C-alpha positions as CSV (number, residue, x, y, z in Angstrom):
1,M,-128.2,45.4,90.6
2,D,-128.9,41.8,90.0
3,L,-126.2,41.2,88.0
4,L,-123.6,42.8,90.6
5,R,-125.3,40.5,93.2
6,S,-124.6,37.3,91.0
7,Y,-121.0,38.1,91.4
8,A,-121.0,39.1,95.0
9,E,-119.5,37.1,97.7
10,D,-121.6,34.2,99.7
11,D,-121.0,36.2,102.8
12,E,-122.2,39.6,101.7
13,I,-125.4,37.8,100.1
14,A,-125.9,36.2,103.3
15,N,-125.5,39.5,105.4
16,P,-127.5,41.9,103.4
17,D,-128.0,45.0,105.9
18,S,-124.2,45.5,105.4
19,Q,-125.1,46.6,101.9
20,S,-128.0,49.1,102.8
21,S,-126.5,52.2,102.1
22,P,-125.4,52.8,98.5
23,D,-122.4,55.2,99.7
24,S,-120.9,52.4,102.2
25,S,-120.6,49.8,99.6
26,P,-117.7,49.5,97.1
27,I,-118.4,49.5,93.6
28,R,-118.1,46.0,92.0
29,M,-116.6,45.6,88.8
30,L,-117.2,42.5,86.2
31,P,-114.3,40.2,86.4
32,S,-111.9,40.3,83.4
33,K,-111.4,37.4,81.0
34,S,-107.7,37.8,81.7
35,A,-108.4,36.9,85.4
36,A,-106.8,33.5,86.3
37,P,-109.0,31.1,88.2
38,K,-107.8,28.7,91.2
39,V,-105.3,25.6,90.3
40,D,-108.0,23.5,91.5
41,D,-110.7,24.4,89.6
42,T,-108.8,24.5,86.5
43,M,-107.6,20.7,86.9
44,L,-111.0,19.7,87.6
45,A,-112.7,21.4,84.9
46,L,-110.0,19.7,82.5
47,T,-110.4,16.3,83.8
48,V,-114.5,16.6,83.0
49,A,-113.8,17.8,79.7
50,G,-111.4,15.3,78.8
51,E,-113.7,12.3,79.9
52,A,-116.6,14.0,78.3
53,A,-114.7,14.1,74.9
54,R,-113.4,10.8,75.1
55,A,-116.8,9.2,75.9
56,Q,-118.3,11.4,73.1
57,S,-115.8,10.2,70.7
58,K,-116.6,6.3,71.4
59,P,-119.5,4.7,69.9
60,L,-122.3,3.8,72.4
61,D,-122.3,0.2,74.1
62,P,-125.9,-1.3,72.9
63,T,-125.9,-3.4,75.9
64,Q,-125.6,-0.9,78.5
65,H,-128.7,0.5,80.1
66,L,-127.2,3.8,81.6
67,V,-125.4,6.6,79.7
68,G,-123.5,9.3,81.7
69,F,-123.6,12.2,79.3
70,N,-125.9,13.4,76.5
71,P,-125.3,11.3,73.5
72,T,-125.3,13.3,70.3
73,Y,-128.0,12.0,67.6
74,E,-125.4,10.6,65.3
75,Q,-124.3,8.4,68.3
76,L,-127.5,7.3,69.1
77,W,-128.3,6.1,65.4
78,A,-125.1,5.1,64.5
79,P,-125.2,1.2,63.0
80,I,-123.9,-1.3,65.6
81,C,-120.2,-2.3,64.7
82,G,-118.7,-5.8,64.4
83,P,-120.5,-9.2,62.5
84,A,-123.8,-9.8,63.3
85,H,-124.5,-12.5,65.8
86,P,-126.2,-15.8,64.1
87,Y,-128.9,-16.0,66.8
88,A,-129.3,-12.4,67.2
89,K,-132.8,-10.5,67.9
90,D,-133.4,-7.2,67.1
91,G,-129.5,-6.7,66.4
92,L,-128.8,-7.9,69.9
93,A,-126.8,-11.1,70.6
94,Q,-129.0,-13.5,72.6
95,G,-126.7,-16.8,72.6
96,L,-127.9,-20.1,71.9
97,R,-131.2,-19.5,73.6
98,N,-134.4,-20.4,72.2
99,H,-136.3,-21.3,75.4
100,K,-136.5,-19.5,78.4
101,L,-134.3,-22.4,80.2
102,G,-131.7,-22.4,77.4
103,F,-131.2,-23.9,74.1
104,V,-133.5,-26.8,73.0
105,E,-132.4,-29.1,70.1
106,D,-135.2,-30.3,67.8
107,A,-136.0,-34.2,68.4
108,S,-138.5,-36.8,67.4
109,I,-139.5,-39.8,69.5
110,E,-142.3,-42.2,69.2
111,P,-144.7,-42.2,72.1
112,F,-144.4,-45.7,72.6
113,V,-140.6,-45.5,73.0
114,F,-141.0,-42.5,75.3
115,D,-143.6,-44.2,77.3
116,E,-141.6,-47.5,77.4
117,Q,-138.2,-45.5,78.7
118,Y,-140.3,-43.2,81.1
119,N,-141.9,-46.1,83.1
120,T,-138.6,-48.0,83.0
121,F,-136.9,-45.2,84.6
122,Q,-139.8,-44.7,87.4
123,K,-139.8,-48.7,88.0
124,Y,-136.2,-49.7,87.8
125,G,-134.3,-46.2,87.9
126,Y,-132.4,-46.6,84.6
127,A,-133.3,-45.8,81.0
128,V,-131.9,-45.7,77.6
129,D,-130.7,-42.3,76.5
130,P,-131.9,-42.1,72.9
131,S,-129.4,-39.3,71.6
132,E,-126.6,-41.4,72.9
133,N,-127.8,-44.8,72.8
134,S,-126.2,-45.5,76.3
135,Y,-127.7,-46.1,79.5
136,I,-128.4,-43.7,82.4
137,G,-129.5,-43.9,86.0
138,D,-128.6,-47.0,88.2
139,L,-126.4,-48.8,86.2
140,E,-126.1,-51.6,88.7
141,K,-129.9,-52.1,88.9
142,M,-129.6,-52.1,85.0
143,K,-127.0,-55.0,85.2
144,E,-129.0,-57.0,87.7
145,C,-132.2,-56.8,85.5
146,D,-130.3,-57.5,82.3
147,A,-131.4,-54.2,81.0
148,I,-135.0,-55.1,80.4
149,S,-137.8,-52.6,80.0
150,V,-141.2,-52.7,81.8
151,Y,-142.6,-54.0,78.5
152,N,-140.1,-56.9,78.2
153,I,-141.0,-60.3,79.7
154,P,-138.4,-61.9,81.8
155,Q,-137.1,-65.4,80.9
156,H,-138.5,-67.0,84.0
157,E,-141.7,-65.2,83.2
158,Q,-141.7,-66.4,79.5
159,K,-141.2,-70.2,80.7
160,K,-144.1,-69.8,83.3
161,R,-146.3,-68.8,80.7
162,K,-145.2,-71.7,78.3
163,L,-145.7,-74.1,80.9
164,E,-149.3,-72.8,81.8
165,K,-150.4,-73.0,77.9
166,K,-149.0,-76.6,77.9
167,K,-150.9,-77.5,81.1
168,E,-154.2,-76.0,79.8
169,K,-153.7,-77.9,76.6
170,M,-153.4,-81.2,78.4
171,E,-156.4,-80.2,80.7
172,E,-158.6,-79.9,77.4
173,E,-157.4,-83.2,76.2
174,E,-158.2,-85.0,79.4
175,G,-161.2,-83.5,80.0
176,D,-160.5,-83.0,83.6
177,E,-162.2,-80.2,85.4
178,Q,-160.9,-80.5,88.8
179,D,-159.0,-77.6,90.2
180,V,-156.2,-78.5,91.9
181,D,-153.8,-75.9,93.7
182,M,-150.1,-75.4,92.5
183,T,-147.6,-75.7,94.7
184,E,-145.4,-72.7,94.3
185,V,-141.5,-73.0,93.7
186,E,-139.1,-70.8,95.3
187,N,-137.0,-70.3,92.3
188,P,-139.1,-69.4,89.3
189,S,-136.4,-69.8,86.8
190,T,-135.9,-73.4,86.6
191,D,-138.4,-75.7,84.7
192,T,-139.4,-77.8,87.7
193,W,-143.0,-76.7,88.3
194,L,-145.4,-78.8,90.1
195,M,-148.6,-77.7,88.1
196,K,-151.9,-79.6,87.8
197,N,-155.1,-78.1,86.6
198,R,-154.2,-74.6,87.7
199,K,-156.8,-72.4,85.6
200,S,-156.2,-69.0,84.6
201,P,-158.1,-66.2,86.0
202,W,-159.1,-65.3,82.3
203,A,-160.1,-68.7,81.4
204,G,-163.5,-69.1,79.7
205,K,-165.9,-71.8,81.5
206,K,-166.0,-75.0,79.7
207,E,-168.8,-75.8,78.0
208,G,-170.6,-79.2,78.8
209,L,-171.1,-81.9,76.4
210,Q,-173.2,-81.1,73.4
211,V,-176.8,-82.4,73.9
212,E,-178.2,-84.1,70.7
213,L,-180.8,-81.9,69.0
214,S,-184.2,-83.0,68.7
215,E,-185.9,-83.5,65.6
216,E,-188.0,-80.1,65.5
217,Q,-184.5,-78.3,66.6
218,K,-182.6,-79.8,63.7
219,K,-185.3,-79.0,61.2
220,Y,-185.4,-75.2,62.5
221,A,-181.6,-75.0,62.1
222,E,-181.6,-76.3,58.5
223,E,-184.4,-73.8,57.5
224,Y,-182.3,-71.1,59.2
225,A,-179.1,-72.1,57.5
226,K,-181.0,-72.2,54.0
227,K,-182.6,-68.9,54.6
228,K,-179.2,-67.3,55.6
229,G,-177.7,-68.8,52.5
230,E,-180.2,-67.3,50.1
231,E,-179.8,-64.1,51.6
232,R,-176.1,-64.3,50.9
233,G,-176.4,-65.4,47.5
234,G,-179.2,-62.7,46.8
235,D,-176.8,-59.9,47.9
236,K,-174.2,-61.2,45.8
237,D,-176.8,-60.9,42.8
238,K,-177.7,-57.7,43.8
239,A,-174.1,-56.1,43.8
240,E,-173.9,-57.2,40.3
241,P,-175.0,-54.3,37.9
242,M,-178.0,-55.4,35.5
243,V,-177.5,-56.2,32.0
244,E,-178.4,-53.3,30.0
245,K,-180.8,-53.3,27.3
246,S,-183.0,-51.0,25.3
247,T,-186.2,-51.5,23.3
248,F,-187.3,-49.0,20.4
249,H,-191.0,-48.6,19.8
250,G,-191.1,-46.1,17.1
251,K,-191.9,-47.1,13.4
252,E,-188.3,-46.6,12.2
253,E,-185.1,-45.3,13.9
254,K,-184.4,-43.0,10.6
255,D,-186.7,-41.4,8.2
256,Y,-186.7,-41.5,4.3
257,Q,-184.0,-38.4,4.5
258,G,-181.7,-40.6,7.0
259,R,-182.5,-38.3,10.0
260,S,-182.5,-39.8,13.3
261,W,-185.5,-40.1,15.1
262,I,-184.2,-37.8,17.8
263,A,-183.5,-35.1,15.3
264,P,-185.3,-31.8,16.3
265,P,-187.7,-30.4,13.7
266,K,-186.2,-27.5,11.8
267,D,-189.0,-25.2,11.9
268,A,-189.4,-25.5,15.8
269,K,-189.0,-22.0,17.1
270,A,-190.6,-19.9,20.0
271,A,-193.4,-17.7,18.6
272,N,-192.9,-15.1,21.5
273,D,-191.1,-14.3,24.7
274,H,-194.5,-14.2,26.6
275,C,-195.4,-17.2,28.5
276,Y,-199.0,-18.0,29.6
277,I,-200.4,-20.4,32.4
278,P,-202.1,-23.7,31.1
279,K,-205.8,-24.2,31.7
280,R,-206.4,-27.7,30.4
281,L,-205.0,-31.3,29.9
282,V,-204.1,-32.2,26.2
283,H,-202.2,-35.4,26.6
284,T,-201.4,-38.1,28.9
285,W,-198.4,-40.8,28.4
286,S,-199.0,-43.9,30.3
287,G,-196.4,-46.7,30.1
288,H,-194.7,-46.8,33.7
289,T,-196.2,-49.2,35.9
290,K,-195.0,-47.4,39.2
291,G,-194.7,-43.8,40.0
292,V,-192.7,-41.5,37.7
293,S,-189.9,-39.7,39.8
294,A,-188.6,-37.1,37.5
295,I,-189.1,-35.8,33.9
296,R,-186.8,-33.7,31.5
297,F,-187.8,-32.2,28.0
298,F,-185.3,-32.5,25.5
299,P,-182.6,-29.6,25.5
300,K,-183.9,-26.5,23.6
301,H,-186.4,-28.0,21.7
302,G,-188.6,-30.1,23.5
303,H,-190.0,-32.6,21.1
304,L,-189.0,-35.4,23.1
305,I,-189.6,-35.9,26.9
306,L,-187.5,-38.1,28.9
307,S,-188.9,-40.1,32.3
308,A,-187.4,-41.9,35.2
309,G,-189.6,-44.6,36.6
310,M,-189.8,-46.2,40.2
311,D,-190.3,-49.5,37.9
312,T,-186.6,-49.4,37.3
313,K,-187.3,-48.2,33.7
314,V,-186.5,-45.0,31.7
315,K,-188.7,-44.1,28.8
316,I,-188.6,-41.3,26.2
317,W,-191.8,-39.8,24.6
318,D,-192.7,-38.0,21.5
319,V,-194.4,-34.8,22.1
320,Y,-195.1,-33.2,18.9
321,N,-196.2,-36.1,16.4
322,S,-197.6,-39.5,17.7
323,G,-197.5,-38.6,21.2
324,K,-196.0,-42.3,21.9
325,C,-193.0,-43.9,23.8
326,M,-190.3,-44.0,21.6
327,R,-187.8,-45.8,23.5
328,T,-187.5,-47.9,26.7
329,Y,-183.9,-48.0,28.7
330,M,-183.6,-50.9,30.9
331,G,-180.3,-51.1,32.8
332,H,-181.2,-50.4,36.7
333,T,-182.3,-53.2,39.2
334,K,-184.1,-50.3,41.4
335,A,-185.9,-47.3,41.0
336,V,-184.4,-44.7,39.2
337,R,-184.0,-41.4,41.0
338,D,-182.8,-38.7,38.7
339,I,-182.1,-38.1,35.1
340,W,-180.2,-35.2,33.3
341,F,-179.5,-34.7,29.6
342,S,-176.5,-33.4,27.7
343,N,-176.6,-30.1,26.3
344,D,-177.1,-31.5,22.8
345,G,-179.7,-34.2,24.0
346,S,-177.7,-36.8,22.4
347,K,-176.8,-38.4,25.8
348,F,-178.3,-38.6,29.2
349,L,-177.4,-39.9,32.7
350,T,-179.6,-41.9,35.1
351,A,-179.1,-42.5,38.8
352,G,-180.9,-45.5,40.6
353,Y,-181.3,-46.7,43.9
354,D,-179.2,-49.6,42.9
355,K,-176.0,-47.7,43.5
356,Y,-175.4,-47.2,40.0
357,I,-175.0,-44.0,37.8
358,K,-175.3,-44.9,33.9
359,Y,-174.4,-42.9,31.0
360,W,-176.7,-43.5,27.8
361,D,-176.7,-43.0,24.4
362,T,-180.2,-41.3,23.7
363,E,-180.4,-42.4,20.1
364,T,-179.2,-46.3,20.3
365,G,-180.0,-47.0,24.0
366,Q,-176.5,-48.2,24.5
367,V,-174.8,-47.8,28.1
368,I,-171.4,-45.5,27.2
369,Q,-170.1,-45.7,30.9
370,T,-171.3,-46.9,34.2
371,F,-170.1,-45.2,37.6
372,T,-170.6,-46.3,41.3
373,T,-169.0,-45.7,44.7
374,G,-171.3,-48.3,46.4
375,K,-173.6,-45.3,47.8
376,I,-176.9,-44.1,46.4
377,P,-176.6,-41.4,44.0
378,Y,-179.6,-38.7,44.7
379,V,-178.8,-36.1,41.8
380,V,-176.8,-36.3,38.9
381,R,-175.4,-33.3,36.7
382,L,-173.2,-32.7,33.8
383,N,-171.3,-29.6,33.7
384,P,-173.2,-26.9,31.7
385,D,-170.2,-25.6,29.7
386,E,-169.7,-27.0,26.2
387,D,-166.0,-27.7,26.7
388,K,-166.7,-29.8,29.9
389,Q,-169.5,-31.8,29.0
390,N,-167.2,-34.8,29.9
391,V,-167.6,-33.7,33.7
392,L,-170.1,-35.8,35.8
393,L,-171.2,-34.5,39.6
394,A,-173.1,-36.6,41.5
395,G,-174.5,-35.9,45.1
396,M,-174.3,-39.0,47.2
397,S,-176.2,-40.6,50.2
398,D,-172.8,-40.7,52.1
399,K,-172.6,-36.8,52.2
400,K,-170.3,-36.4,49.5
401,I,-170.4,-34.7,45.8
402,V,-168.2,-36.8,43.6
403,Q,-166.7,-35.4,40.4
404,W,-165.8,-38.1,37.4
405,D,-164.2,-37.6,34.2
406,I,-166.6,-39.5,31.8
407,N,-163.9,-40.1,29.5
408,S,-161.3,-42.0,31.8
409,G,-164.0,-43.2,34.2
410,Q,-161.9,-41.8,37.0
411,I,-162.9,-39.8,40.1
412,T,-161.1,-36.4,39.7
413,Q,-162.5,-34.6,43.0
414,E,-164.7,-34.9,45.8
415,Y,-166.4,-32.2,47.6
416,D,-167.1,-33.5,51.2
417,Q,-168.4,-31.2,53.7
418,H,-171.9,-31.8,54.1
419,L,-173.6,-33.4,57.0
420,G,-176.3,-35.3,55.5
421,A,-177.1,-36.7,52.1
422,V,-176.9,-34.3,49.3
423,N,-180.1,-33.7,47.5
424,T,-179.4,-31.0,44.8
425,I,-176.5,-29.7,42.3
426,T,-177.4,-26.0,40.8
427,F,-174.7,-24.5,38.6
428,V,-174.6,-20.5,38.9
429,D,-172.4,-17.6,38.0
430,N,-171.9,-18.7,34.3
431,N,-171.1,-22.3,35.6
432,R,-168.2,-21.1,37.9
433,R,-169.8,-22.3,40.8
434,F,-172.4,-24.5,42.1
435,V,-175.2,-24.7,45.0
436,T,-175.7,-27.7,46.7
437,S,-178.7,-28.6,49.4
438,S,-178.4,-31.4,51.7
439,D,-180.5,-33.4,54.6
440,D,-178.3,-31.3,56.9
441,K,-180.9,-28.4,56.2
442,S,-178.0,-26.1,55.0
443,L,-176.9,-24.7,51.5
444,R,-173.2,-24.9,50.5
445,V,-171.7,-22.8,47.4
446,W,-168.6,-24.4,45.9
447,E,-166.0,-23.0,43.3
448,Y,-166.2,-25.7,40.6
449,G,-163.0,-27.9,41.1
450,I,-162.1,-26.6,44.5
451,P,-163.2,-28.9,47.3
452,V,-163.5,-25.8,49.5
453,V,-167.0,-24.2,50.5
454,I,-166.9,-20.4,49.8
455,K,-170.4,-19.9,51.4
456,Y,-172.0,-21.7,54.1
457,I,-176.0,-20.9,54.5
458,S,-177.4,-22.5,57.7
459,E,-180.1,-20.9,60.0
460,P,-181.9,-22.4,63.0
461,H,-185.3,-21.6,61.3
462,M,-184.3,-23.5,57.9
463,H,-185.6,-26.7,56.8
464,S,-184.3,-29.1,54.1
465,M,-184.3,-28.2,50.6
466,P,-185.0,-31.2,48.3
467,S,-185.3,-29.1,44.9
468,I,-183.7,-26.0,43.6
469,S,-183.8,-24.4,40.5
470,P,-182.3,-21.1,38.7
471,H,-184.1,-18.2,37.5
472,P,-183.8,-17.6,33.6
473,N,-181.8,-14.3,34.2
474,G,-179.4,-16.3,36.5
475,N,-179.5,-13.8,39.5
476,W,-181.7,-16.0,41.7
477,I,-182.4,-19.4,42.5
478,A,-185.6,-20.9,43.9
479,A,-185.5,-23.4,46.4
480,Q,-188.3,-25.9,47.7
481,S,-188.4,-25.8,51.5
482,L,-189.9,-28.6,53.5
483,D,-191.8,-25.9,55.4
484,N,-194.2,-25.6,52.7
485,Q,-192.7,-22.6,51.0
486,I,-190.4,-21.6,48.2
487,L,-187.5,-19.4,49.1
488,I,-185.6,-17.1,46.6
489,Y,-181.6,-16.8,47.3
490,S,-179.4,-14.4,45.2
491,T,-176.6,-15.9,43.1
492,R,-174.4,-12.9,43.7
493,E,-171.4,-12.7,45.7
494,R,-173.3,-12.7,49.1
495,F,-176.0,-15.6,48.2
496,Q,-178.5,-13.7,50.2
497,L,-182.0,-14.6,51.2
498,N,-184.7,-12.6,49.4
499,K,-187.0,-11.7,52.2
500,K,-189.4,-9.9,50.2
501,K,-190.1,-12.9,47.9
502,R,-191.7,-16.0,49.6
503,F,-194.3,-18.5,47.8
504,A,-196.5,-20.5,49.9
505,G,-199.7,-22.2,49.9
506,H,-198.9,-25.3,48.7
507,I,-198.1,-28.9,50.9
508,V,-194.9,-30.3,50.2
509,A,-194.0,-31.5,53.5
510,G,-192.1,-34.7,53.4
511,Y,-192.0,-34.8,49.5
512,A,-189.1,-33.5,46.8
513,C,-191.6,-31.8,44.4
514,Q,-189.7,-30.0,41.7
515,V,-189.9,-26.4,41.5
516,N,-189.3,-24.5,38.3
517,F,-189.8,-21.2,36.4
518,S,-191.4,-20.5,33.1
519,P,-188.8,-19.6,30.3
520,D,-189.7,-15.8,30.7
521,G,-189.0,-15.8,34.4
522,R,-192.7,-14.5,35.0
523,F,-193.9,-17.5,36.8
524,V,-192.8,-19.9,39.6
525,F,-194.5,-23.3,39.6
526,S,-194.5,-26.2,41.8
527,G,-196.2,-29.7,42.4
528,D,-197.4,-30.6,45.7
529,G,-198.2,-33.7,48.0
530,E,-201.9,-33.9,47.2
531,G,-201.5,-34.1,43.3
532,R,-201.8,-30.1,42.6
533,C,-199.5,-28.0,40.4
534,W,-199.2,-24.4,41.7
535,F,-198.5,-21.2,39.8
536,W,-197.4,-18.1,41.3
537,D,-196.6,-14.6,39.8
538,W,-192.8,-13.8,40.2
539,K,-193.2,-9.9,40.8
540,S,-196.3,-10.2,43.2
541,C,-195.6,-13.4,44.8
542,K,-199.4,-14.3,44.6
543,V,-200.9,-17.5,43.8
544,F,-202.3,-17.3,39.9
545,R,-203.4,-20.8,39.5
546,T,-203.7,-24.3,40.7
547,L,-204.3,-27.4,38.7
548,K,-205.5,-30.8,40.1
549,C,-203.0,-33.0,37.9
550,H,-202.5,-36.3,39.7
551,D,-203.8,-38.8,42.3
552,G,-201.4,-38.8,45.0
553,V,-198.1,-36.8,44.7
554,C,-197.3,-34.2,41.8
555,I,-193.4,-34.8,42.0
556,G,-192.2,-33.1,39.0
557,A,-193.3,-30.3,36.7
558,E,-191.4,-28.9,33.7
559,W,-192.2,-26.1,31.4
560,H,-192.0,-26.5,27.7
561,P,-188.7,-24.8,26.5
562,L,-190.6,-23.4,23.3
563,E,-194.3,-23.5,23.6
564,Q,-195.1,-20.9,25.9
565,S,-198.3,-22.0,27.6
566,K,-197.4,-26.0,27.9
567,V,-196.5,-27.5,31.0
568,A,-195.6,-31.3,31.8
569,T,-196.3,-33.0,35.1
570,C,-195.6,-36.4,36.6
571,G,-196.8,-38.0,39.6
572,W,-196.6,-41.1,41.8
573,D,-199.8,-42.3,39.9
574,G,-197.2,-43.4,37.0
575,L,-198.7,-40.8,34.6
576,I,-197.1,-38.2,32.9
577,K,-199.5,-35.3,31.7
578,Y,-199.3,-32.6,29.0
579,W,-201.2,-29.3,29.7
580,D,-202.0,-26.2,27.6
């Protein structure tokens, strides 16, 4: 029935009462395919179908925003026809537009030139067009002003200034101090100026006649000039490096077999790997007239010990046999701050407060090379790699770490990111990286040879760390913090603080006391400001023992590399003590 109703006439649908009885309604038949429609409907259908076919056969215009038919998938995703536009974005031509107001050419102009033309245009109404080298704006005004800019001085102004200078010179010669008004002239371009004693507002006050000095004043002036001259002469002398010399104190430089006095004993070996805390004093080396700032055992063998003194001298002492000073190295004019041996001990570095770093031959006492940047070196190190023993790194007072090639004497790199004087340089991670500490209370980790910090450690609670030492296993570094504690940092990728390990009890505030490890890594030890040497257990972090070593500050402490229970300490009392 619904199917029949769909083919019914409109009036029949509108009047359903006429179809109330099934007998009265005629039977409706479905229209046959052969039934011809009306002429108007046929033409309309053909027109629409033709337009749709033409539209579907054309490619879509990518710039239009409205499509009047349902395009096919192939039309929507068909490639854009025609050549690509040189300034196209996303395939759509945008024209020569690289700015919201149009196309802007790249241009370069000096700030001074721009300001000059801008201010000239604001004042006179014309300016130079730099792209075309022509004038724009009020050309009549430009001709009237002779095309001057605001920074050019007109001819009449130049003449006026010349006359003023001439007049001032005449005043100085005549010594006339009266001020007479100048009569102004209507035409300033002429040379007829009636000027007499016209003072410039910027002219300084004229000094009166010099009064003759009294005898007492003359005497004082002479003494002052003499003192100044001495100071200048003294500074010149200090700027020159001291003449290096060395004195050998042993019996003979070579023994009966021809071996050098620095040759290590052949039978020197570690008895076992277990270290013990020393208990008693076995030897004292005295020879420095002032405090000792650092000590270093001869690498791997420890049969000699090198000391840096505040009396400007460096001494090397015998440990095994006579226990006496073997050689004195004199080459600095001020206190020696730091010393460092090469890997084989045949050479060593010294850094002095006279701003010089010197590279010495241990056996002969000759200076091989001298380095300086004009700043005080606080720490010196050689690269520990055997193939890089010619590379020197120094932490300077001007916040830089400077790297030299010893062979050429040239600076090869500068690591400049610290905000204070550099105190320590410690190589870690198979010598591929090094850690530095500074007066800026931070730690920075660097890749060797690359002057970019790869790790920056700085916390509000941190203090300056003037001494850092690596653990024998290479996984940790111990840092002497000036808030009277020793902190442990990992040398792995993250360089984290080990909060479980903290060594405290000693008083080091204000002193750069050296912190160190025993060769087996079981003990941490350090001097303090009261002359004691403290020993802590690495695992438990508890104080194991303290020794009263020096009168005053115990600044340095080194464990013997082979003797498991022997430790050397140095202090500001000028003594080096050996403990067992």
